C-alpha positions as CSV (number, residue, x, y, z in Angstrom):
1,M,0.0,0.3,0.3
2,F,0.8,3.3,-1.0
3,G,-0.4,6.4,1.1
4,E,1.1,9.2,-0.2
5,N,3.5,11.1,-3.3
6,S,6.1,12.9,-3.1
7,A,3.8,15.9,-3.0
8,R,2.2,14.3,-0.1
9,T,-1.0,13.6,-2.1
10,T,-3.2,10.5,-2.9
11,P,-1.0,8.4,-5.7
12,S,-1.9,8.3,-9.2
13,Q,-2.4,5.0,-11.1
14,S,1.2,6.4,-12.6
15,D,2.8,6.7,-9.3
16,L,1.6,3.3,-8.3
17,A,3.0,1.6,-11.5
18,S,6.5,4.3,-11.6
19,W,7.0,2.8,-7.4
20,A,6.6,-0.7,-8.4
21,V,9.2,-0.4,-11.6
22,Y,11.2,1.5,-9.5
23,Y,11.7,-2.0,-7.4
24,G,11.1,-4.0,-9.3
25,L,7.6,-5.1,-7.8
26,T,5.6,-7.8,-9.0
27,S,2.3,-7.8,-7.2
28,P,0.3,-5.0,-7.2
29,V,0.9,-2.0,-5.6
30,L,-2.7,0.1,-4.2
31,T,-3.2,3.3,-3.2
32,D,-4.1,4.0,0.0
33,P,-5.4,7.3,0.5
34,S,-4.6,8.7,4.2
35,W,-3.4,5.5,4.9
36,T,-6.6,4.6,6.3
37,V,-5.7,0.8,6.6
38,N,-1.8,1.7,6.7
39,D,-2.8,3.1,10.7
40,R,-4.9,-0.2,11.4
41,Y,-2.5,-2.5,11.1
42,D,0.6,0.0,12.3
43,L,1.5,-0.4,15.8
44,D,5.3,0.9,16.0
45,G,4.4,4.1,14.1
46,R,7.5,3.5,10.9
47,T,6.8,2.6,7.7
48,P,6.7,-0.6,6.2
49,T,4.2,-2.3,8.1
50,I,4.1,-5.4,7.4
51,V,1.8,-7.9,7.3
52,L,1.8,-11.3,7.1
53,L,-1.3,-13.5,6.1
54,A,-1.5,-17.1,6.1
55,P,-2.6,-18.4,2.7
56,D,-6.0,-18.7,4.1
57,M,-5.6,-15.1,4.9
58,Q,-5.8,-15.6,8.1
59,I,-3.3,-12.8,9.9
60,V,-0.2,-14.3,11.1
61,S,1.7,-11.4,12.6
62,V,1.5,-7.1,11.9
63,D,4.3,-5.1,12.4
64,S,6.5,-6.4,12.9
65,A,10.4,-8.1,10.9
66,V,9.6,-10.9,9.0
67,N,12.0,-13.7,7.0
68,D,12.3,-16.4,4.9
69,A,11.3,-18.7,7.9
70,D,8.7,-17.0,8.9
71,I,7.3,-17.2,4.9
72,E,7.8,-21.2,4.5
73,A,6.6,-21.5,7.6
74,V,3.2,-20.6,6.5
75,L,2.5,-21.9,3.1
76,P,0.8,-25.3,2.6
77,L,3.8,-28.3,2.3
78,T,2.1,-28.7,-1.0
79,F,0.9,-26.4,-3.9
80,P,-2.8,-27.8,-5.6
């Protein structure tokens, strides 16, 4: 989620696309006007806010460091 651009306004689709290209992201990048969604999960007042989700969309951890082992622990043993 991307709450504001360098002008401190809601990012446009072009802003989002440029940000994704700059950072080499292949996942969706969404706008979060006024940081509305982020504020629900931001526990420490700093960015980024990381929420680890299991494949069934259950929240595993909120606003804490996530490493490869944490991610691997929630992945299914086999893929469909």
